[in-house]
Structures are given as C-alpha cells and as structure tokens.
C-alpha positions as CSV (number, residue, x, y, z in Angstrom):
1,M,126.7,106.0,102.1
2,S,126.2,102.3,103.2
3,E,124.6,99.4,101.5
4,E,123.5,97.7,104.7
5,F,119.8,98.2,105.9
6,D,119.4,100.6,108.6
7,P,118.6,98.5,111.6
8,E,116.4,101.5,113.4
9,A,113.9,101.0,110.5
10,D,112.1,98.3,112.4
11,N,112.3,99.9,115.5
12,G,109.6,102.7,116.7
13,A,109.7,104.2,112.8
14,P,106.1,103.9,112.0
15,G,106.8,106.3,108.8
16,W,109.6,104.2,107.7
17,E,107.1,101.1,108.1
18,A,104.2,102.5,106.3
19,I,106.7,103.2,103.4
20,D,107.9,99.3,103.2
21,E,104.6,98.0,103.8
22,V,103.4,99.6,100.3
23,L,106.5,98.5,98.5
24,D,106.2,95.0,100.2
25,E,102.6,94.9,98.4
26,L,103.8,96.0,95.0
27,Y,106.9,94.0,95.1
28,D,105.8,90.8,96.9
29,N,107.9,91.1,99.6
30,A,111.1,91.2,97.5
31,E,114.3,92.4,99.3
32,P,115.7,95.7,97.8
33,M,119.2,97.0,97.5
34,H,119.3,99.9,100.3
35,W,121.8,102.5,100.8
36,G,121.8,103.6,104.4
37,T,123.1,107.0,105.8
38,I,125.9,106.4,108.0
39,L,125.7,109.8,110.0
40,P,122.3,111.5,110.1
41,Y,122.4,114.7,108.7
42,N,120.7,116.3,111.9
43,L,124.3,115.0,113.4
44,G,126.2,116.8,111.0
45,G,126.2,114.2,107.9
46,E,126.4,115.3,104.6
47,D,123.4,113.3,103.3
48,P,119.7,114.6,104.3
49,L,118.1,111.3,103.5
50,Y,118.1,108.5,105.8
51,G,118.3,105.9,103.0
52,V,117.4,105.0,99.3
53,S,116.0,101.7,98.4
54,V,116.0,100.1,94.9
55,Y,113.9,97.6,93.2
56,E,114.1,95.6,90.0
57,S,110.8,95.9,88.0
58,Q,109.7,94.2,84.6
59,K,106.6,96.2,84.3
60,Q,106.2,97.9,80.8
61,Q,110.0,97.2,80.3
62,P,112.9,96.2,82.9
63,H,113.9,99.3,84.9
64,L,115.1,100.2,88.5
65,H,112.8,101.8,90.7
66,Y,114.2,103.9,93.5
67,V,112.5,105.1,96.7
68,T,113.6,107.7,99.2
69,Y,113.2,107.8,102.9
70,G,113.6,111.1,104.8
71,F,111.5,113.8,103.0
72,S,108.6,112.5,105.5
73,D,108.5,111.9,109.2
74,L,110.0,108.2,109.4
75,Y,110.1,108.2,113.3
76,E,108.4,110.6,115.6
77,K,105.8,113.2,114.0
78,E,107.7,116.6,114.2
79,D,104.5,118.9,113.6
80,E,101.6,117.6,115.2
81,E,99.2,120.1,113.7
82,S,100.1,119.2,110.2
83,E,98.0,116.6,108.2
84,V,100.9,115.6,106.1
85,S,104.1,113.9,107.3
86,G,107.4,115.9,107.1
87,Y,107.5,117.7,103.8
88,G,104.5,115.3,102.8
89,F,106.2,113.3,100.1
90,E,109.1,110.8,99.2
91,L,111.0,110.8,95.9
92,T,110.9,107.9,93.7
93,F,113.0,107.8,90.3
94,R,112.6,104.9,87.3
95,L,115.6,104.2,85.4
96,S,115.6,102.1,82.3
97,A,118.0,99.2,82.7
98,S,118.4,95.5,81.8
99,K,117.5,92.9,83.9
100,G,119.9,92.1,86.3
101,T,121.9,95.6,86.0
102,E,123.7,96.7,89.2
103,P,121.8,99.6,90.3
104,P,124.0,102.7,89.5
105,V,125.0,104.8,92.6
106,W,124.8,108.2,90.6
107,V,120.9,108.0,91.0
108,V,121.1,107.8,95.0
109,N,123.6,111.0,94.9
110,F,121.2,112.7,92.7
111,L,118.3,112.2,95.0
112,Q,120.4,113.3,97.9
113,N,121.3,116.6,96.0
114,L,117.5,117.2,95.4
115,A,117.1,116.5,99.1
116,R,119.9,119.1,100.1
117,Y,118.0,121.7,98.1
118,V,114.8,120.9,99.8
119,F,116.4,120.9,103.3
120,Q,118.6,124.2,102.9
121,S,115.8,126.2,101.0
122,G,112.8,124.7,103.1
123,N,111.0,124.6,99.7
124,G,109.4,121.2,98.9
125,F,108.3,119.8,95.7
126,G,105.1,119.1,94.1
127,P,103.3,117.7,91.1
128,G,104.1,119.6,87.9
129,H,107.1,121.5,89.4
130,T,110.2,121.4,87.1
131,I,113.9,122.0,87.5
132,P,116.6,122.7,85.1
133,L,119.6,120.8,86.1
134,N,122.3,123.0,84.1
135,S,124.2,119.7,83.3
136,P,123.5,116.3,82.3
137,I,121.7,114.2,84.6
138,C,124.5,111.9,84.7
139,L,127.7,113.0,84.0
140,E,129.2,109.8,83.0
141,S,126.9,109.3,79.9
142,E,126.3,111.7,76.9
143,T,122.6,112.2,77.7
144,Q,120.4,114.9,76.5
145,I,118.4,114.6,80.1
146,C,119.3,117.7,81.6
147,A,116.1,118.8,83.6
148,V,113.5,117.0,85.7
149,I,109.6,117.0,86.2
150,F,107.8,115.8,89.3
151,V,104.7,113.8,89.0
152,E,102.9,111.4,91.2
153,D,104.5,107.9,91.3
154,P,102.1,106.0,88.8
155,E,101.9,102.8,90.9
156,L,102.6,104.2,94.7
157,G,100.6,107.2,94.6
158,T,99.7,108.8,98.1
159,I,99.5,106.9,101.5
160,E,98.3,107.6,104.9
161,T,100.7,106.9,107.5
162,P,100.6,107.0,111.2
163,N,102.6,110.7,111.0
164,G,100.5,111.9,108.5
165,E,99.8,111.8,104.5
166,V,102.9,111.0,102.3
167,Q,102.6,111.4,98.4
168,F,105.4,109.6,96.2
169,L,106.5,112.1,94.1
170,Q,108.6,110.4,90.8
171,V,111.3,112.4,89.1
172,F,111.2,112.1,85.5
173,G,114.0,113.1,83.2
174,L,113.6,115.8,80.5
175,T,115.6,117.3,77.6
176,E,116.1,120.9,77.5
177,S,113.3,121.0,74.5
178,E,111.0,119.2,76.8
179,L,111.6,121.6,79.5
180,D,111.2,124.4,77.2
181,A,107.8,123.1,76.3
182,T,106.5,122.6,80.0
183,Q,107.6,126.2,80.5
184,C,105.6,127.6,77.7
185,W,102.5,125.4,78.3
186,N,101.5,122.8,81.0
187,A,104.2,120.3,82.8
188,L,101.6,117.9,84.0
189,R,99.8,118.0,80.7
190,F,103.0,117.4,78.9
191,A,103.8,114.7,81.2
192,E,100.3,113.1,80.4
193,L,101.2,113.4,76.5
194,V,104.4,111.6,77.4
195,Q,102.9,108.6,79.3
196,E,100.8,107.5,75.9
197,F,104.2,106.4,75.1
198,N,105.9,105.8,78.3
199,P,103.0,104.9,81.0
200,L,105.2,104.5,84.1
201,L,107.3,107.6,83.2
202,I,110.8,105.7,83.3
203,T,113.6,107.7,82.7
204,D,116.0,106.1,79.6
205,V,119.3,108.5,79.6
206,D,120.0,107.2,76.1
207,R,116.8,108.7,74.4
208,E,116.1,111.6,72.2
209,S,113.5,114.3,72.9
210,Y,109.9,113.4,72.2
211,L,109.5,116.3,70.5
212,A,111.9,114.7,67.7
213,Q,108.4,113.0,66.6
214,P,106.5,115.3,64.4
215,K,103.1,114.4,65.5
216,F,104.1,114.8,69.2
217,Q,105.7,118.4,68.4
218,S,102.4,119.2,66.7
219,T,100.1,118.3,69.5
220,V,102.3,120.5,71.9
221,S,102.6,123.2,69.7
222,E,98.9,123.4,68.9
223,L,97.7,122.8,72.6
224,T,100.6,125.5,73.7
225,S,98.6,128.0,71.4
226,E,95.1,127.2,72.5
227,E,96.0,127.1,76.4
228,G,99.0,129.0,77.1
229,A,101.2,128.6,80.2
230,S,100.0,127.2,83.4
231,A,102.4,127.9,85.9
232,A,101.9,131.0,87.6
233,M,105.4,131.5,89.7
234,M,108.8,130.6,89.8
235,C,111.8,130.9,92.0
236,A,115.1,132.7,91.1
237,N,117.5,135.1,93.0
238,E,119.3,136.3,89.9
239,F,117.6,139.3,89.3
240,R,116.6,143.0,90.6
241,V,114.9,146.3,89.4
242,L,116.4,149.7,89.5
243,R,114.9,152.8,88.9
244,D,116.7,156.2,88.2
245,P,115.1,158.6,90.8
246,E,115.7,161.5,88.5
247,T,114.7,160.2,85.2
248,S,112.4,157.4,86.7
249,D,114.1,155.3,83.9
250,V,113.7,151.6,84.7
251,T,116.3,148.8,84.3
252,L,115.6,145.2,84.6
253,V,118.3,143.1,85.4
254,L,118.2,139.2,84.7
255,G,120.8,136.5,85.3
256,A,121.4,134.3,82.1
257,I,120.2,131.6,83.8
258,V,116.8,133.1,84.6
259,A,116.2,135.2,81.5
260,P,115.1,132.5,78.9
261,S,112.8,130.6,81.2
262,L,111.2,134.0,82.2
263,G,110.9,135.1,78.5
264,K,108.9,131.8,77.6
265,R,106.7,132.2,80.8
266,L,105.6,135.5,80.1
267,R,104.6,134.9,76.4
268,G,102.7,131.7,77.8
269,R,101.0,133.7,80.4
270,L,100.4,137.7,79.9
271,P,98.9,137.7,76.3
272,F,96.3,135.1,77.8
273,G,95.3,137.6,80.4
274,R,97.2,135.7,83.3
275,E,100.0,137.4,85.6
276,F,103.3,135.7,86.4
277,Q,105.5,136.0,89.5
278,L,109.3,135.7,89.6
279,V,109.8,135.1,93.4
280,G,113.4,135.5,95.2
281,E,114.6,135.1,98.7
282,E,114.0,138.8,99.6
283,D,112.5,140.4,96.5
284,S,109.8,139.6,93.9
285,I,108.3,141.1,90.6
286,V,104.7,140.8,89.3
287,F,104.1,140.9,85.6
288,R,100.8,141.7,84.6
289,P,98.9,142.3,81.3
290,A,97.6,145.6,80.6
291,D,96.4,148.4,78.1
292,Q,99.1,150.5,78.7
293,Y,102.6,150.0,80.3
294,Q,103.1,150.8,84.2
295,L,105.6,150.4,86.8
296,T,104.9,150.2,90.7
297,M,107.6,149.5,93.2
298,Q,106.9,149.4,96.9
299,D,108.7,147.7,99.6
300,H,110.4,144.3,98.0
301,V,107.6,144.2,95.4
302,S,107.9,145.6,91.7
303,E,104.8,145.2,89.8
304,F,105.0,145.7,85.8
305,E,102.2,146.0,83.7
306,F,103.0,145.3,80.0
307,T,100.8,145.5,76.6
308,N,100.6,142.1,74.6
309,S,103.0,143.9,71.8
310,Q,105.7,145.1,75.0
311,V,105.4,141.5,76.0
312,E,106.4,140.2,72.6
313,V,109.6,142.6,72.3
314,I,111.0,141.9,75.6
315,S,110.6,138.4,75.9
316,K,112.4,137.9,72.8
317,Q,115.5,139.5,74.4
318,M,115.2,137.4,77.2
319,Q,118.1,135.1,76.3
320,A,121.2,133.3,77.8
321,N,123.4,136.1,76.4
322,A,124.7,138.9,78.6
323,G,124.3,142.1,77.0
324,T,122.2,145.4,77.5
325,W,119.0,146.3,75.4
326,K,117.1,149.8,75.7
327,L,113.9,149.6,74.3
328,E,111.6,152.1,72.5
329,D,108.6,150.6,73.9
330,P,107.8,150.9,76.9
331,P,110.0,154.4,76.9
332,G,112.9,154.6,79.4
333,F,112.9,150.7,79.9
334,T,116.2,148.7,79.8
335,L,116.9,145.1,79.9
336,V,120.2,143.7,81.4
337,I,121.2,140.1,81.0
338,E,124.3,139.3,83.4
339,Q,126.4,136.2,83.2
340,T,125.3,133.5,85.8
341,E,128.2,131.2,87.3
342,I,127.2,127.9,87.7
343,K,128.9,126.2,91.2
344,D,129.0,123.0,92.3
345,N,128.4,121.6,95.8
346,D,131.6,122.8,97.1
347,G,131.2,126.4,95.5
348,N,133.7,125.8,92.8
349,V,132.5,127.5,89.5
350,T,131.9,124.8,87.0
351,D,130.4,126.8,84.1
352,V,129.4,130.4,83.2
353,L,126.2,131.0,81.4
354,G,125.9,134.2,79.3
C-alpha cells in the first residue's frame, strides 16, 4: 500500500468525488491520511480496494475514522440497470485512539481482507450481518475482539452518487460472548443497546465484553427469551447430509466452526415458529418447526422438520468438539462434528477447531 493520494480520484471519478464531498462536509475539509493501492486489483494487484482514508475525530471520544474506496463504482458505473453503485456500500471503522495517534495500518489490512472476501465470493455485507474472525481482530494486541457486526455509519448514513446509492457500513468489533448473543437474538437490536453506552460504536480493542455488566446481560437475556432470533440464514460450506439407502438412517455432518453458531440459531428460531436456513455454495439445509420429525431430500436441498424437544437435544450437541452422537429422538439420526482447519490467505493452516 502507498500513503500517497490517488491522483485519479479527481479525474473522472464521480463516485469517488461524491464520497469526498460528504467527508469534506463532516470533517470541515480536513486532509486525511490516505493509503492508495499501487496496482489495481483488476490488473493483478492483491488489494481489492482502491484506497482507504482515515480522519481524526474528537466526537464522543478521540478516535480514528477509516473509510474505504472501492466497493462502490468510483469511476464509470458498471451496471446501468442497478439503482445502487457497485456493491451498494463502502466500509468504515472507528478505532479508539488518543489524540495525535499515528493511524495503525492493521485496520487497513483488515478492511482489505474483508474486501477480498466480497470480491472473491460475490457476497456483499449489510446492516446486521456478523462475521466471526476466528482470531483476534488485531494480532498485535491481547484483545478480546474476535468478531464484527455491520451497521450503518451513525454519521455518514447513505448517500446518492452519480453512479447510484452508497451506504456507509460501519464495522464494529465484538467479543465472542457478544457474537453469541447476536446469534441467539438480534444483531441490530444488540448494537442499539450498545449505542446507549457507545453512540458512535467506536471499537476499543482493550475493552471487556459489555455482557460483563450485569444490567446489560440481564436486558439481553430477557429480550432474547421474549423475541427469539431474527436472523433466518447463515452461509457456510462445512456441512453435508448423508442418508443410508437401505435403512433411511440420516447423518448430519457439521464442521466444528459451524456447529456452535447453528445450534444457537436453531434454539433461537424453531421454538418461536420460525424456520432457519444453512446455505453453502452448492447445497443448503432448511430447518423447520413441526409436530413430528421429517426429512425431505431433493436436488441440493435437505429439509429437516424437528419438534421443540428434538431441537433442544440436537442443538445442545452442536459444540466445537469433534465427535459422533447417535440420538434416540429422532430415531435413526446421527450428528457428526468434524474438525475444521483455519487457514490464512496463503492457505497455511493456522489453527484447528474441534
């Protein structure tokens, strides 16, 4: 990455200029620090984003406000029929930092990693989406922040550009226990509770979980019990459904990285009369509440219907521990949890779950 401003930003780049305009207004034309990509991604470069700017803010508390350039159409509009620009968003990130602190580059690298996922998978982000990072957000610190949630940036919101609509999605760091709470309940409602303490959702890598506060924990538990889980789907590839052609016995195989999240979401959905879907690149599973167990398999879709008591038993076994559990109810049902290898961007195994 280069720290020089991209000269093309002022030359035939209406999308880029629209982002600059809203930032100039917010920060009174202050000059940001900017990291610009040397070799564009579409020409073989490693960094999908054209650049990342960072502003120093004193609002609420001293912090650094990072803003990406590259998820939206910065130059020519690529899809004339779409009302949104590019993926329809740019990312922001607010990092707690003392006044005058040199902006750490790890945040830029982190945002580029998120961009690699989007550009390689074609899947964008939206408000309420959460991602487990499988490691601390900043490897250089002993932080508890190991997941993120996406919310609309409290100050930048959504803008109209010549290339279409762009929403500024802010990335906010979560602890493992907070991620669990969002999966069992409602990620955006959780973020709203946090904003009572932290209106701008500034990420502090040194903080402990908000759930360590008894009143906050009690409120989350109460609302979770009343409302259940809002998310109806999660994406993963570490799963498969096997059916014995002779006995019709069924085996549900889950990776250790998937099992805990799926278990929490099933408990937060099916007992409340709501279905849940696990979606992979080729196959998917639909879980539905029912009065009796049933499994339907066709093409690449498996549909499980479970009673509340079955959900309770099955979901409790969905832990990040490799093993095989043959259950009495439903009959002929086996749950297998397999180890999951965690790999870095170069394909090297950095950790094994389960």
